[in-house]
ZATORZA-533561 format. One record per residue (C-alpha): x, y, z. Coordinates in steps of 0.2 Angstrom, whole numbers, m for minus. Last residue first. Layout:
# residues N
     X     Y     Z
     X     Y     Z
...
END
This chain:
# residues 618
     X     Y     Z
    84   168   m68
    96   180   m77
    90   187   m93
   103   183  m106
    92   170  m116
    77   182  m117
    88   197  m122
    95   187  m136
    78   181  m142
    72   199  m142
    87   205  m152
    85   191  m164
    67   195  m168
    70   211  m177
    88   209  m183
    83   192  m191
    95   178  m186
   112   172  m184
   119   163  m169
   135   162  m158
   129   155  m141
   140   157  m126
   136   143  m113
   134   149   m95
   120   137   m91
   120   122  m103
   111   120  m120
   110   102  m125
   115    98  m143
   103    87  m151
    99    99  m165
   117   100  m169
   131   111  m162
   150   112  m167
   157   115  m149
   171   128  m146
   180   127  m130
   182   141  m117
   172   132  m104
   158   130  m116
   157   141  m133
   143   135  m144
   144   139  m162
   133   140  m178
   116   143  m169
   103   147  m183
    88   158  m178
    70   159  m180
    65   140  m181
    73   136  m164
    62   149  m156
    54   138  m144
    70   128  m141
    67   110  m143
    79   108  m158
    93   116  m147
    91   103  m134
    86   110  m117
    96   108  m101
    96   127  m100
    83   138  m108
    71   142   m94
    87   144   m83
    90   160   m91
   109   165   m90
   114   159  m108
   128   170  m114
   124   179  m130
   133   181  m147
   124   188  m162
   127   188  m181
   116   198  m192
   100   197  m203
    90   210  m212
   103   222  m219
   114   208  m225
   132   214  m229
   140   203  m216
   129   189  m221
   133   190  m239
   151   191  m235
   150   175  m224
   142   167  m239
   159   164  m247
   163   152  m233
   181   146  m235
   188   161  m243
   177   173  m234
   181   165  m217
   200   166  m221
   198   184  m224
   188   186  m208
   201   177  m198
   215   187  m206
   206   203  m201
   204   198  m183
   222   193  m182
   228   210  m189
   215   219  m176
   221   209  m161
   208   204  m148
   207   200  m129
   193   194  m118
   197   196   m99
   191   180   m89
   205   182   m76
   213   167   m83
   212   174  m100
   221   190   m94
   235   180   m86
   237   169  m101
   238   184  m113
   251   194  m103
   267   191  m112
   260   186  m129
   249   201  m129
   263   213  m125
   273   206  m139
   258   206  m151
   257   225  m150
   240   229  m157
   231   223  m141
   213   228  m139
   204   223  m123
   186   217  m119
   181   217  m101
   165   209   m94
   158   209   m76
   168   225   m70
   172   221   m52
   185   234   m47
   198   220   m47
   193   217   m65
   194   235   m70
   211   237   m62
   218   222   m72
   210   228   m88
   218   245   m85
   235   238   m83
   234   228   m99
   226   243  m109
   240   254  m103
   253   242  m109
   244   240  m126
   243   259  m130
   231   260  m145
   216   262  m134
   201   251  m137
   198   245  m119
   180   240  m120
   171   239  m103
   154   229  m103
   141   231   m89
   147   248   m83
   153   257   m67
   171   257   m72
   170   274   m81
   162   281   m65
   173   297   m65
   183   292   m49
   186   274   m56
   193   281   m72
   204   293   m63
   210   280   m51
   214   268   m66
   224   281   m74
   218   287   m91
   222   306   m89
   215   323   m95
   198   316   m99
   187   321  m114
   169   312  m114
   162   306  m130
   143   303  m133
   143   298  m152
   143   307  m168
   146   326  m162
   159   320  m150
   169   312  m164
   181   324  m172
   183   336  m158
   186   322  m145
   199   314  m157
   208   331  m157
   207   333  m138
   215   316  m136
   211   309  m118
   196   299  m124
   181   292  m116
   165   284  m125
   148   280  m118
   135   268  m125
   119   263  m117
   114   247  m127
    98   238  m133
   101   242  m151
   104   257  m162
   117   263  m150
   127   247  m154
   130   253  m172
   137   270  m167
   148   262  m154
   155   250  m167
   159   264  m179
   168   274  m165
   179   260  m159
   191   256  m173
   192   273  m181
   196   281  m164
   188   285  m147
   198   276  m133
   190   269  m118
   173   262  m123
   160   260  m110
   145   249  m113
   130   249  m102
   116   236  m106
    99   245  m107
    88   248   m92
    71   238   m92
    73   231   m74
    75   249   m67
    58   253   m75
    50   240   m64
    41   225   m73
    23   222   m69
    15   213   m54
    m3   216   m50
   m12   200   m55
     2   188   m52
     4   194   m34
   m14   194   m31
   m16   176   m37
     0   172   m27
    m8   178   m11
   m25   169   m13
   m19   151   m15
    m5   151    m2
   m14   162     9
   m29   150     9
   m17   136    14
   m11   146    29
   m29   148    35
   m32   129    33
   m16   125    43
   m20   138    57
   m38   132    58
   m32   113    59
   m20   117    73
   m33   126    83
   m45   112    81
   m32    99    86
   m28   109   102
   m11   118   105
     2   118   119
     3    99   119
    22   100   117
    21    87   103
     7    98    96
    17   114    97
    32   106    88
    21   100    74
    12   116    73
    28   126    71
    35   115    58
    19   115    48
    17   134    50
    36   135    44
    31   128    27
    14   136    25
    14   154    24
    10   166    10
     8   184    16
    25   189     8
    17   187    m9
     3   200    m5
    16   212     1
    26   210   m15
    10   212   m26
     5   228   m16
    22   236   m18
    22   230   m36
     6   240   m39
    13   255   m30
    29   257   m39
    45   251   m31
    58   260   m20
    49   268    m5
    33   259   m10
    41   243    m3
    41   250    15
    23   256    13
    17   239     8
    28   230    21
    16   236    34
     3   224    27
    12   208    32
     4   205    49
   m13   210    41
   m12   195    29
    m8   181    42
   m21   189    54
   m34   189    41
   m32   171    38
   m31   167    57
   m48   176    59
   m55   167    43
   m50   150    50
   m55   153    68
   m74   152    66
   m74   137    56
   m62   128    68
   m73   133    82
   m88   125    73
   m79   108    71
   m84    98    56
   m72   107    44
   m56    99    51
   m62    81    50
   m68    82    32
   m54    94    27
   m41    81    31
   m25    91    28
   m12    78    28
   m14    74     9
   m11    93     5
     6    93    15
    10    76     6
     8    85   m11
    20    99    m5
    33    87     2
    32    74   m12
    35    89   m24
    51    94   m15
    59    77   m15
    59    72   m33
    62    84   m48
    62   100   m37
    76    94   m26
    86    83   m37
    85    95   m52
    88   110   m41
   104   101   m35
   109    98   m53
   106   116   m57
   116   122   m42
   131   112   m47
   130   118   m65
   129   135   m59
   146   133   m51
   148   132   m32
   154   148   m23
   158   141    m6
   147   155     2
   132   146    m6
   137   130     1
   137   137    19
   121   146    16
   113   130    10
   119   121    26
   112   135    37
    95   131    29
    97   113    32
   102   115    50
    87   126    53
    76   114    44
    81   100    57
    73   110    71
    84   114    86
    87   103   102
   106   103   101
   107    86    93
    93    90    80
   103   105    74
   120    95    73
   112    81    64
   103    93    51
   120   102    49
   130    86    45
   116    78    34
   115    94    24
   133    97    22
   137    79    17
   122    81     5
   131    96    m4
   148    88    m3
   141    73   m12
   133    84   m25
   150    93   m28
   159    76   m29
   149    69   m44
   159    53   m43
   154    43   m58
   153    58   m70
   171    62   m64
   179    76   m54
   197    77   m51
   202    93   m61
   185   101   m58
   187    98   m39
   202   110   m39
   195   128   m35
   178   121   m29
   185   114   m13
   196   129    m8
   183   134     5
   179   116    11
   187   117    29
   184   135    32
   165   134    28
   164   117    37
   171   125    53
   160   141    51
   144   130    50
   150   119    65
   152   135    75
   135   142    69
   126   126    74
   136   125    90
   129   142    95
   112   133    98
   121   124   113
   119   141   122
   101   138   123
   102   122   134
    94   107   127
    76   103   124
    67    88   132
    54    97   143
    48   111   132
    42   129   137
    59   138   137
    69   127   124
    53   125   113
    50   143   112
    69   147   109
    69   135    94
    52   141    88
    59   159    89
    74   154    79
    63   147    66
    52   161    67
    67   173    63
    74   162    49
    58   158    39
    51   176    38
    68   183    38
    71   173    22
    55   179    15
    60   197    17
    76   193     9
    67   185    m6
    55   199    m8
    70   211    m9
    79   200   m20
    64   199   m32
    62   218   m33
    81   221   m35
    81   208   m50
    90   191   m51
    76   182   m43
    63   189   m54
    61   177   m68
    42   177   m65
    42   158   m63
    57   160   m52
    48   173   m41
    33   162   m38
    43   147   m34
    54   157   m22
    39   163   m13
    32   146   m12
    48   139    m4
    50   154     7
    33   152    15
    32   167    27
    30   166    46
    27   181    57
     9   176    61
    15   159    67
    28   166    79
    17   178    86
     3   165    89
    16   154    98
    22   168   109
     4   174   115
    m3   156   118
   m21   161   123
   m30   160   107
   m48   166   105
   m48   173   122
   m50   191   116
   m35   197   126
   m25   183   119
   m30   185   101
   m27   204   102
    m9   201   110
    m5   189    96
   m11   203    83
     0   216    92
    15   204    92
    13   200    73
    11   218    69
    28   222    77
    37   208    69
    30   211    52
    35   230    53
    52   224    57
    51   212    42
    48   227    30
    62   238    37
    75   224    36
    69   219    19
    70   237    13
    88   239    19
    94   223    11
    85   226    m5
    94   243    m6
    85   260    m3
    91   276   m12
    90   269   m29
   101   279   m41
    91   287   m55
    90   304   m47
   108   303   m43
   113   304   m61
   126   317   m58
   131   310   m42
   132   293   m50
   145   300   m63
   154   309   m49
   156   293   m40
   145   290   m25
   153   287    m8
   158   272     3
   161   260   m12
   159   241   m14
   147   239     0
   143   220     2
   127   214     9
   119   212    m9
   133   202   m14
   126   189    m2
   113   184   m15
   102   171    m6
    96   156   m17
   107   143    m8
    98   146     8
    82   142     0
    90   126    m8
    93   120     9
    76   124    15
    68   114     1
    80   100     4
    75    99    22
    56   100    17
    58    86     4
    68    75    16
    53    77    28
    42    72    14
    52    57    10
    51    51    28
    33    54    29
    30    44    13
    40    29    20
    31    30    37
    14    31    28
     3    45    22
   m13    39    15
   m17    41    m4
   m32    38   m14
   m44    45    m1
   m55    53   m15
   m59    70    m6
   m52    75    11
   m43    58    14
   m30    63     0
   m31    64   m19
   m40    80   m18
   m30    88    m4
   m13    83   m12
   m20    91   m28
   m22   107   m19
    m4   106   m11
     3   102   m28
    m6   117   m36
     2   128   m22
    19   122   m27
    16   125   m45
    14   143   m42
    m4   150   m46
    m9   162   m59
    m1   154   m73
   m13   140   m78
   m11   139   m96
   m22   124   m99
    m9   113  m106
     5   120   m96
    m4   118   m80
    m8   100   m85
    10    96   m89
    16   104   m72
     3    94   m62
     5    77   m72
    23    72   m65
    20    77   m47
     3    68   m48
    12    52   m55
    24    53   m41
    10    55   m28
     1    40   m35
    17    29   m36
    20    34   m17
     3    29   m12
     5    12   m22
    22     9   m13
    15    12     4
     0     0     0
END
């Protein structure tokens, strides 16, 4: 019977996304649909599935993996301050510089949630509807990080400021109640360990971080398909931290979340993260969400009059506790998105389940009250994502063009800058030659600078760009500036080297840093060879309708997909795939991996949209 129930759950997990895609159900995250389907196939409706020890164990692993992956999603670069003051360029454009960072907004927003949760808990205690003040405050302050991440991923928002703000609020909404639950169990429970032992979790996490810090520097050299060392490390971290957490009287999900943070700080590759996502969201996590629905026996819960009274009251409390975040989010985001984000943070389920499980074991809550909290939490998981998907629309800051800064205005760089300005690029040029400035400033935006030292360029905001092109004729200066720009944090740097001796001396070093180099004579030789070997190259170069494009694939929607199965496969021709600095001649069966660089040709109208879709980080 256990195996039959598991087969039904896995079949449901397979069919849910297929049915949602077939009927274009986009208003609810897949996780919410999994909970609803769990209710339908469980004792509440058809009673096809009953939870057994096997399913319960797999469900527990599912929530542990979910919290582990949640810790892995946090972008710790948000907590870094690269500069203490604005550059002159930023001061000039201060009106466009966001005043409130995602970290700052999330702290403010969750502070309002803490205050409102305490007030609501006090109101329930005074009214006699629910007497356990601290337990109520913990429950009202919870946010379902798993469902929030699912909703943000489906909207491709995790890499954007809005998505990171909501993510961080949700992290607080699981981490703070998690710590609160641990303290609650330690104070009111009979079997909990001393509070100071909780520090062991952080001590072990720090030890693991220091021990495995160099791991990803060398594992590629010894890794094999039959060893999968990175995945083995991930599960070692999970089991170790979960064991430590349970040993000191804390919840296993706290250990899993900390394990995810440890792995994130070890800087795993995107391939590692994708494989972990595949294991989690492909098997364990759907079992957890579906089992959550199965465990909600509505037939029993809805027979109690007190439960029916408490459900709408607890639902309102869950929603009202998050309402203060609306005014915080309005400080940076537009009104509709502030409402959407506030609604999404009102979703709560994962921590509610954990809190209620502990409370029931401590006998501090009745079955009626537990059922009311659960059903109210389920309502938030249905209604809040609907509100979010209804009101969210892209922010202006998410629609900004890719910034490209050229150092050196000359015959090699100006024509390129002119062409790029016609597309989705914000181009700026810098020169230290007054005669070049006089020649070109009327054609492209050129800034005249007295010196091209690294400090001058940094002070004037030249390094504040997505792409930096060092097109100056001075090869030694280009080399020094490339290193300075990389140290500053410029994501992509392209350097011109006309002096082959200088290039030979520094080429390996620059390539190791990820700097792209080019040499005009060699580029011309390559083009001439291409014209001889492929006469159609000239036609393509002169074609006004089609062009050659290169894009780095950052959108997970298009990774682990064969080229022939891409939704726009008929609109473009992919001629080369660059993976780990190696060229791959692609076929229809070639699978696109995260971080691949695709060289393709296509119509200028549609290719730009396709390129933007592939490059949108998700």
